[in-house]
N, C-alpha and C positions, 0 to 999 in steps of 0.2 A: 738852854731850857726851851721844852716844846709848847709851842701854842695853845690854849683855851681853846678849844672846838666848839660851837655851836652846833648841836644836831636839830635841822630843823625836820618834822615831820607830816604832810599835812594830811586831815582827817575830817571825810564828809560821808554820813551814811555808811563808815565800810569800818567798823571797828573789829569785827574779826581779823581782816589784813592786816591791821594797826598791831593788834596784840603779836602777829605772829613776827610782824616786823622789829617790835621792840624789845623780844624774847632775843633775836640776834643783834641788837644795838647794845644790849645789856652783856654783850659774852664779848665785845670788841675788845682787844688788846691795848687799845690806845689811852693813857693816863688818865687825860683831862678833858674832858667833855661835859657840855650842858646842853640834855636834852629837853626838847621844848617840842610838843605836839600843838598844833593848831586847827584846834575845830573848825570848821567853816558853817556854822549855824545846823552840825546836823541836829534831824528829827526823831531816829532812831534810835535813844537813848544812849549814842557813842559815849560821852562825856561820863558817865555813869559805870561802863561796863570798862574803861580806860582805868578810873579810880580804882574799880574794883579788882581789876587784873594786877595794879600795883600793892594793892593790901592784900593781897595772895587769895582773894574770894572767888577770882573767878578766872578759870585756865586757856589758855591760849593753844587753838589745833592746828595742825597743819593737813595738806590733803596730796603732798607730795607723796610716791612713792620711794621715792630715791633715798638712799641711807645715809649719803652723803649731805643733802640738805633738809633732812631730821634729825641731824647731830648738832645742826646750826641752832635748834631752838627746842628740843629734848634731851635730858630733862628739863625743867624750867628752871629759870636760875631763881636766886634765893628771896622770899618777899617775908615779910610786906617791904615796899622801898619808899624811902620819902616822896611825897607828893605835894605840890604847890597848886590852887588852882586860882587860876586868874581870870580877869576879866579883860578884853580889847583896853579898854580905857582904862586900868587899875596900873600901878606901879610897885612893883619890889625892889629893894635894895640889896644888889649883890651880897652885902655882908649878910642877910637873911637866908640865903640859899646854902646848903650844906651838901657833901660831896655826896652824886648818884642822886640826886633830886631829880625827879619827873615833873616837867612843869606843862600843866595843860592846860594853855590859853583860848579860851572861848570868846569867838566872834561875833558879833551882830549879827553878820549877814554872809551868805554865799558870794563872795566877790570874786571867785575865780582863783586858780592855778597862781599868779601873780602875788595878787591880795593876801590869800592865806600866808602865803611865805614871807612875803616882806614884813608882815608882822611879827613873825619868828626873827625875821634875820636884825631887825630893829631892838627887839628886845635880847637877841642875846649880843649884840653890840655894844648896849647899855651896861648889860654883863661883864662886861671883857672882852670878849671874843676875838680871839687874833685869826681864827674861819671859820668859814660858815659851810657845813655838809647840809645841803639839801637832799633830800632825799625821798623819794614815794613811798608811801606806804604799803604800796602792793611789792615790796623785795624784802630778801632775806638775805644780809651781808656774811659776808663772813670776816672769823677775828681780825684779820690783817687789813681788813677792806680802807678802814681808814688809815692808817698807820700809812701804809701805801703811798695813797695821795697826800697827805702831809709831808711826806719824804720826798717826793716829784714838785710839789713846790718849794719845799725849802733847797732844793739843787739847786734851783732858776727861781731865783727871784724876780724874775719879770714873766710869770707866768701868774695871770690873774684869776682864771676858772681852770679845772681840771677834773677829767673823766676819769669812769671808772669801766672795767669791762663787766660789761652786759651781758649775760647767760640768760638763755630763756627758762624758766622755773620750772616747767612742763616737759623740757627738750633739755636737759641741763648740758648735753653735747653740741647746742646750738648758741651760738653769739647772734644777739639783736643789736649790740651798739658797741663796737671799737673805741670809747670815749664819746664820739661826736658823728656830726654828718658834714656832709659837701651838701652846698644849696645852691641849687640850679634856677641861675635867675630868668629865663626863658618860660618857666612852666609856676614857679614859686613851689616846688616839690623838691624836698630834701633827697638827698643819697645818704640814709645810715653804713657809715662806715663797718664793714666786714658784717655785716648781717646776714644771717643764712651760714655763713662758713662756720668749721670747727675752730676750735681757738688756738691749734697748734700750728694751724696754716696762715694764721696772720701775717700779715709784713712788720717790719721793728718799727716801733713804739715811735722813734723819730719819723720815719716818712707819712705813720698815719697822723701825726701831730702839723706835719705841713700840709697838709690837706684836709684839715678842720677848717669848717666854719665859725661852728660853736659847739657845743656841749650842748649835750644830753643829759638833759634834766631830772630823767629818773635819781640820777646819780651825781651832784654835780657840788665841787669844791671851790668854793671863793674866798679869795683873800680881801683883808681888810682895806689892803692899800686900794684893792679893784673898787671895793664897798664904796669907801671913801670916796676916791676920783669921779668913780660912773654915777653913783647913787643906786636907790633899789630898782626891781623889776619896771617894767612899764604893765598895769594894770588894765590900758585899753583892748588887750586878747581876748580874755576871760579863759583861752586857752589857746597854746601852740603858738607858736614863734618869738614867746618872751625872751627866750634865750637868745636866738639871735636877733632880737631887737638890744638886749643889754649888749652884747656884743659892739653892736654895730655904733653905738652911744658912747663905748669906748674908745673908739677913731683910733684905733691901732696903739693902743700907749701899751697892752699886754700880751704877751703871748697865751696859747690855750696849750696845756697841757692832755698827757694820757699817761697812766698810770697802768700799766698791764696788768701788773699785781693786787690792783684794789678789784676782787672779783664780788659781784654783786648780781644778786639771783631774780630777775623781775618776772611778775606776772603780767604777761604779755596785754593791754586792754581793759584790766581790771581799774587803774584811776577814771579811764573816762567813758568806758562802754567803745573806747575805740578799737578798730580792728582791719587788716586789709581786705576784706571782705565784705562788700556793701551790704549786704543783705543782714550781717549780725550786728554792725556798726550802727551805736547810739545816733537819734535825732540831733541829739547836744554836740555829740563827737564829729560828725558831720557837718552839721552847720557852722561849727568854728572852726574848722580848718579851710569850709570856701573863706569865711569872711576873712579869718588871719591871714592869708594867702593876700586877698586884696588892700589892708592895712600893710603890711610889712612889705608890700612894690611900692603902695603909694606915697611911703614915708622914705623908704631909702632906695628902689630901683625905681624910678619913675619912668624914666625910659623905655624899661618895657611890660609897663602897666597893659598898654594895647594888647600884647600877645598874652598875658594874663587875664585882663578881661573875658578874651575869647573863649579861654579854655573855660572859664565859668559859664559864660553862655551855654557851651558845649554840656556842661555840666547840668544845668537848668534843663536840658533834652534828656539826656539821662536819665534822670528822676523822675520825667514826665513816661517815660517809654517803660521805666522799670515798675510802674503803679504806684510812682508815692507822688501822689500829685500836691498832698500841704508839704513835703520839702521842697519841691520845685517852686511853691509858691513861697515859700520862705527866700529862696536863691534866687528868686527875685527881685526881693526888698532888699537882700544886701546891695545885687548889682547896683538897684540904683542911688543906695547910701552907705556904706560898709563904716561910715564913722558912727552915723546915726542909728542905725538896724539895734534893737535891741533884742537878746537871745529870749526866748521861749524857755526860762527855764525851768527844769521838772519839779513838780510840786510833790510827788511821792519819792520816798527813800528807796532808789534801787542800789542794791550792792554793787551790780557789775557797772553800774554808769557814776560811782563818785567821782567826785572832783575838788 
């Protein structure tokens, strides 16, 4: 018998992407799922719009011109869908849930990536899920994406975390990530496996799994055995490196997997305003990346801390030269104490900077 899978989708002021994601999720060929949308205290009526989508009074939309991607969400799945509205402090017994129910879990604050997903993980575990699929809300999934992940973890029970083949939503023939990344300790900057390549040029799944330091969190399947042994994700980072922290805390007790047939299209940068180009990267993405590099190094790779610290000092001067004095000031504060530093969270809802 196949295990029940809790699907956790995190939303913050980005209901349009979430609706497109959900349209594809409800086309999955996997038979037993518990779909949970965790809302990180949105201020843009996200909860209302997601509920109205489930009721059939709001339609999702797609901006992709690619027929393959459009076919994953159009025409819309049949509505209405059963909806359960929950506050973070409330509980609901598994027997009260009907098949296909969409749970919208309203969180009291925006605690970041890990905090939002942890709330969904705990709820899914309470309801008896044996696997947990953490899925970015700015993704569109193929019908077999979840089945392929489950098949890989069932084939090798030593796997605790398993990743998908992430393709670019805007350039579907370009790989964003083949399952995960290699962490470079000297710089605290990961090398995303397969990034920029065509899917057919990737090496074997076995060779990719041997290189992986962690699974990219845009599509990450965790087993109950992993969750029960290691616990929830660390919530100290707010954004970035939570996946690596999770792996490091597992102390080598579990393997990392890659399901090459689990194809997920990802809108690069939509979740956090992140971008390889510094000119278009949001301030919160930029500052989180700087702070999280120091935190992960101090906690797990302390001998490399002086080198990473020096690279952050260089980042301070680069931001000054780029005419970003406020960001440079924030970087200086991070250098003086990454643990005590408090991020200047955005007050205004910005669709491209969702967390």
